[in-house]
N, C-alpha and C positions, 0 to 999 in steps of 0.2 A: 514368578511374573516379573517382567521388567518394570523398572521404575518409570513413572510417567510424569509429565509436566502439564499442569493445567494452565490454559491460556484463555483470555477473554477478548472478544472482538466487539467493539462498540459500533452499532449502527445509528447514524444521526440523520436528522433533517435540518442541517445547519442553515441559519438565516444570515442576515446582514449585520446583526448586533453581536460583537465579540463577547460582551459580558454574558448574554444569554447562552451563547454557544459554550463558553467556558463553564458555565454552571451546569449545562447538560453533560459535558465531558466529565466534570467532577462527580456528578451523581452516578453516572453509569460506570465510570472507572471504580468508584467506591463500591458499587454493587458487585462488580466482578471480583474485586479484591476480597470482599466479605464472603464471596462464594469459593474462595481458595485460589483464584488466579494470581500468579506472580508475574505474569507478563500480560499487558493489555495494549491492544492496537486500536487506534481510531481511524476514521476514513480520511480521504483527501479533503483538503480545505475544511478542516474541523473548526477552526477558530472564526472564519468568516467566509461565506459563500455569496459573493456580491454580484452586482449586475454588470459593472464595467470598470474600466481603468480609473475613472475618476473616483469611484467608491473605494477601489483598492488603495488609492492614495490616502484615504481617511483611516483605513483599518489595518494597513500593512506597513508599519514603520520599519526602518532598517533593523538588521539582526543585532547589532551591537547595542546593548542597553535596552533590549526589547522587553516591555513590561509583561507581555503575554508569555514570553519564554520563561520569565521569572516565576509567573504564576504556575505554569505547568511543571517546572522543576520543583517548586514547593509542593505541588500535589503529589508527584512521584515520591517525594520524601515523606509526606504525611501518610500516604497509604503503604509505603514500604514495598513498592513494586517497580518493575521495569515498565515504564510508560513510554509507548511508542506512538508519538503523534504523527499520524499518517502523512499529513502535510499541512502547511500553512504558508502564507505568502509573506515575502520580505522585500522591501524596496531596495533596489540596487542603484549604483552610482550612474548607470547609463539611462535612467528613467524607466527601465523595465523592472520586473519583479522576478524573484526566485520562487519556484514551487518546491518547498523544502520539507523533507521528512526529518524528524528529530527523535532520537532515542535517549531517554533519561534512565539513570540507575536508581535503585531504591534509596540512595542517599541524596538524590536530586542532581547529581553530576551529569553533564552532557557527555554521553558515550560516543555518539556518532551522529552525523548529519549527511543527508543525501539530497542533491538537487535533481529533480525529474529530468531525465535526459531527452526523451522523445516528446515532442509537442504536437498537439492535435490541431491540424489545420484542415478543415473539411466543411462540406455543405450537405449535412444529412437531410434526406427527404423528410418533410413535415416538421422540421425544426429550423431555428435560425442558424446562420453560419457561425462556425467556431474558428477563431484565428488566434490560437494560443501564442504563436511566435511574435505577434504584434505587441503582446503584453508581457510575456515571460521570456526569460533567457534560459535556454536549456543547459543542463549540466553536462559535464564531459568526463565524469569519474564514477565508476561503479563502486559500490561499498558493500563489504561483508563486515558484520559486527557481532560480537558475542553478548548475549543477555542471559547470564547464568548458564544453564545447560544448552541453550538454544544458539546455534550458529546461523545468524540471519543473513539473507540476501535481500538488500533493500531495493524496492522499485515503487513506482507510483502510476496507477491507472493505465494510461495509454502505453506505457512500457510493456504491458502484458502482451501486446501484439508483436513483440520483437524477441523471438526465442533465443537469438544469439546472446542477449544480455543474460538470460538465466543460465545458459550453458557456461558462460564465463563465471558467473557467481558460484555455480556448483563446482567448477574446476578450482576455484579459489577457496573451497571448503564450506560453502553454505549448505545447510541441510534443511532450512526452513525459509521458503520464499515469502516475502511480505508484499501484499498488493492492496494497499489502501486506494480506494477508487471513488469516483463519482460518475459511473457509467450512465449514459442516457437510456431511456426506456427502450427505444427500438433496438439499439445495439446490445443492450443488456439481455433482452429477451432472445435475441438471435445468437449471441456469441459468448456471454458471460461464463456459463457453466463449461462449455466445451473448451474454451481457452484456458481456464484455470486448471481443468483436469489434464489438458495437454501439457501445460508447463510442469505439473507434478510428475506425469509419466515420463516425459523427456529427461528430466533431471533426477528422478528417483528421490524427490523431496516432498516434504509437507508444503502446502500452500495455504497461507492465511490471507483472506481477502475481506477487509472491513469496508463497508460500503455506505455511501449516502443513499437515502431513499425517500421518495415522495415528491410532492409539489413544493418548491422552495420559493422564498420571497423574491428571489432574483428572476423568477419566471420560468426556471428550468424544472424538468421532472427527471428524477433519477430512479434507477431500477431497484436498489436495495439488494436483498438476497445475499447478505454476508455469508461467507462460505469457508469451511475448512476441508481440505482435500488431503488424503494421505499419499504416501509415495507410490502406491500402486494405482492411483487415480480414483480411489473410492471417496465419495462424499461422506465424511464422518459427522459433520454438523452443518446445519443450514438454518438461517432465519428465513422462513418461506414467504416473506412479504416485504413491503417497503416501509414498515413502521419503525420508529426508533426503539432501541433496546439493546440488550446484551446477549451475545452468543458465547457459550462456554464449550470447551472441548479438552479432552485429554490427549496429549501427544506421547506416543511410545516411540522414542527416537531410535530404538533398535530396528524399527521398520525401515529406516533409511538405508542402513547397511544391507539389510535383507533384500530390499528392492534392487539395490545397485549390484548385488551379487547375482540375483535371478535374471536381471536384464542389464548387462554391463555396457549400455550405450555410451556412457561417458568415457569409459576406458577404451572403447572400440572406435572412437572418433579418429578421423584421419584428415590431414590437410590435403588440399587438392588445388589444381589449377583449372581454369575454365577456358574452353575453346568454343568459339561460335563459328560454325562453318555452314553457311547457308547453301553451299553448292555440293554438299555431300562429302564423303571421306576422300582424302587425298590419295 
């Protein structure tokens, strides 16, 4: 039997108070570590999920010297795990914020950071408008990072809808795609499972999706349903609700090579040009 790696996904209902959210992260990450997980992923906006830009100014200081980063690094060291904070906000020099994912080693060192590339600007029916680009500055760099045996491709929430990102991550060596998220209830119910399974199938990768869930202090409602999908698109673990808690799964990384041999879509990709000819062939 191939060796497996146990991972933990933390599902949260983050509020507006960083201290309370950090306490929840600590408790759930500790539970995952006690259950044998050596890698733990938390959702998007784990440290504070606030109402507006004004509140962000209160809870999202700059990255340099950030006290919340120091606490999370200490937690990774205390638990002896790879702690992957799905995302948290950091103030930038232009008055906006970065939506940034952080990966810590078991000794508390910062191994990787990734700024969410794709920003959600939309007017979803039945919900208030979202204008992430007014508040956040999108990143421009995709990131692959190693966490022990795991070769991670980093992404955040809305990135999930852009398959070219994941193809690029897989081409760069990623075998496990991470998707910390705060999906709304309508889009989650309609698209969450199918998009996560599609990204796994397209790249022959495991997909780990740690989610926010439930009714938040900021007035938003998120879908929950944290999920682990294997490289053949099978759901191997799911938290089937929007309550907070921990989801554990065993990853057999040999399944990545097997899926990519059985369906070599990555190897078969070709570059192409595009011709738009509305009058028919020449």
